[in-house]
N, C-alpha and C positions, 0 to 999 in steps of 0.2 A: 055560733063559735067562730073565731078567727082561724083560717087555716093558713098559718105562717108558711112563707115560702122565700127564702133569700139565699140564691146560689152565686151571686155577681152583685158588682156595683151598679150596673147599667141596664138591666132588663126593665121593661115597662113597668113603672111604680103604680101600685094599686091602693096600698093604705101605709100611713106613716105616722108616727108621733111627731108633731114639731113643737119645740119649746116655747115657752112665754116670757115676756119681759114684765108682765105686770106685776107690780109690788116686788121689785127685785131688791128693795132695801136701800140703805144708805151707801155712800161711797164707802168701801171697805177702809180699814186702817192699813197702812203701809205693812205691818207685822203679819196681816192676815191674808195677803196677797197669795193666790195659789202658783202664779207663773210671773215670769220676770216683765211681759209686755203689760199686764195689768199694774204691776207696781211702778213701771215707767210712768203711765198716765197718772195713777194716784198722785205721785210726787210731783208731776208737772202741772197738776191741776186740769188735767183734760180728760178726765176719766168719763165715760159717756152717760148721758142723762136717759133716766127710764122713758120720757115720752119720746126721745129720738129712737130708742132702740123698739119700742112699742110698734112705731111706725114701719120700720125696718122689717121686723118680722109679719106684719100685717100685709106688707109688698109680697113676701115670699108665699104666705098662706094663699094670698090671690091667684098667684102663678100655679100653684099645686092644683087648686080649685080648678083653674082654667083647663087642666089636662085630666079633669075628672078623677084625682086621687082623692080617696077618703081620707080626711085630716083629722087626727085625734089630738086633743090638746091636755095638758097636765091640769090638774087642780091647781087653782091658785093658792100658792100659801104666802102669809103675810111676811114682808120682808125677806124673801128668800130669792136668791138667783137661780132660776129655772130655765134659763136660755138653752144650755148645752145638754140635750136629752141623749145625745149619742154617748156621753159618758157613763150613763147609770145603767144601761142594758144593750144588748144587741141580740140579733137574729143570726142563727146559721143554719140553713136548711130550714127544717119545720119545727126548730126548737129556740125557746127565748131563754137567753141567759142573764140573770141578774149580776151586774158588775160587782166587784169587791171595791168599792169607791172610797175616797177619803171618807172617814166616819161621819165628819160633819155636814157630809151630804146626803145622809140616809134618808132623811125625810122626803128628799126629790123624788126617791122611789115609790114612797108611799102616794104621793100625788098623781101616780099613773096607775093606781090599784084598779080603777074602774076599767081599764084597758086589759090588764093582766088577768082579770076576772073572766075575760071573753075568749081567753086561750086555753085549751084542754091543760088541766094541771099537771099530767104526766109529761108535758112539753115545756114545762117551767123548771129550770134548773137553777138552784142556789149554789154558786161555787164553792169550793172547800176554802176554808179561811186563809190558807198559805197561797193560793192561787191569785195573786193581783192582776187584774187586767181591764182596761177600759176599752169602750166602743171605736173610739178613735184610732185604736192600734189594731183592729181587726177588720180584714178585708177578705170575704170570700171571693175568689176568682176563678169560676169553672171548676177545673180539678185540684185547684190551689186553695190553701188557705194562707193568706199573708198576714204575718203578726209583727208589730213593731215592738221592740224589747230593750230593756237595759239590764246588764247582767254583771256590772262591775261590783266590786266589794262594797262602795259605798253606796248602793242602792237604797239603803233605809234612810240615808241623810239627804238624798236628793227629792226635794218636793216635786220636781218636773218628770221623776221616773215614774210611771204609772204601771207598767206591765213587766212582771219578772220571769225569771227562767222557769219557774214552777209552772207558770201559765203555758208557756210553750211545751213543756212536757206532757202536761194535762190534756192540752188539745190535740196533741200528736196522737196519744192513746185513744182519746174519745173518738177521732175521726180516721180509722186506719185505712178508709178508702181515698182520704184526701192527702196530698202533698203538702205538709205544714213547713212553710218556709217563713224563717225568722230573720229580722234585720234589727242590727244593732244601731240604735238610735244616738245621735249626738244630743247630750244634754248640758245646758249652760245657763248661768245666771245672767248671760248677755242675750236679751230676746232675739237679735238677728243671728246668732248661732245656735239657738236653742230649738230642738224639733220635738215639741211637747208631745205629739202622737204621730203614728205613721202618716196618718192625712195630712200633716203640716208640711211634710216634704215629698209626699208621692201620692198619685191617685190614678188609678185606670179610668179611662174614658171611652166611649163608642163601643167597638167590638174589638180594636186591636191597638189602641193607642193610650198614652200615658203623659201626665204631668209629673215632672221629677226635679229634684234639687239635690245635686252631687253632695254637697256639704252636710246635709242632713243624716248621713250615712258614715258611721265609724269606720267601716269595713270597705275599702274600695272594691273587693270582689262581689261584694253583696250588691253594690250600687251597678256594677258592670253587668251581673246576672241578669238585673232588670232591663238593662240596656240592650243585651242581646236577647232577651225573651220579646221585647216588644218591639225592637229594631230602631236603629238610630232616627230613622226618617219617620217615625210614628211618635215620637218623644218631644214634647215642648219642654225645654230646660229651663228653669227659673233661677233668676239672680237670687242673692241673699236678700236683697230688698225686696223682691217680690215675695220670696219666702216669707218673711217679716209681715208683708202684707196679707198673707194667706192666700195667694194664688192658685195653691195645690187644693184648697179647700172648697172648691165648687161642688155642685151637686147635680147628679144625673137623674133626671125623670124618666128618660127612655135611652137607647143607644144613639139617638140623634137629637135629644133635647137636654140642653144643660142650662142650669141656672147659675148666673155668675154675677160678679159684683160690678157696677157700671163702671167703675174707673179701672178696671183689669183691660185697658185698651189693647195692649200688645196681644195678650192671651185672647181676648174676645175675637181681635181680628185674625188670629191664627185658627181659632175655632171655626170662625164662618167659612174661611178659605178651605178648611178641610170638610166642610159640608153640613156642620152641625147648625141647629137651630139654637141661637143663644138668648136666653130671657135675661136681660140686665135689670137688675135691681139694687137699691142704695142699701149697703151692709156694712159701711165703713166704721160707724161707731161700735158695733158689736165686735168688730175685728179688733178693737182696742183691748178686748179681754182674751186674746190669744183663741179665738175660736171663729169660725166662719159659717158657711152654708151646711157643709157635711156635718159640722158639730153640732147644729141646731136640730137636726132630724134622726129619727130612729126608725128606719124601714121596717115594716112589718111583713108586706106582701109585695113581691114583683112576678111578673107573669112567668 
């Protein structure tokens, strides 16, 4: 049985589900795009090719195994995009939550059934129907549970709104011992302004540092809370172009090892100067679908 344990974003990783780009299907039609960045690339004729994305995920897989992480993979479904395993489920503490995802992504969850069957079934939770939440909006961080949300009245009409206020209420009740802190995210059909998930504009790294993008947050005071919590000197503030390139969506294997995209020069230099080991891999093709390294992983066990 898998003994799940996830209490933060950076403790030493022991087991993870990594998505797959195999048989990810034809280029979607413009009207079927889930996010503005994919739409941009569909229209421009620059949508990523399967063989390039397979290479990128293989590079990620190699790095994880180099650090002795147990890597689970989804069963390959024909013509189905299964890269972003973070969307379909997530772990908090010792509990596995199946996300209420967009209905046409339901089969992606069935493809990880072989992993779910290794978890004590009392620790597998199917969320109530009204609770909408995806793993990219969920970040356990010590005594906190950070949640990205969108609570405006047009929630139902926003395809980029993935986590609702019911989710914040639900997790506040479920984890009375944690401080549940929600952040209202900026949603837009302009890819350079759209924070699809919390990890598109913020991510804690190391023990006390963070990557942050101010414009991803609707409320200035919520952004300022993060600045004062981590301390200005511990924050790497990213530009709109860097958010668009997914700079905040790196992935921590431990408090001192971070997997990053090889073209993120400014960030990677800063990380090294701060004492991190940076494992650089190519991931720019996958980023065209508005997701990067954190989005492709679903951590199950950290030390």
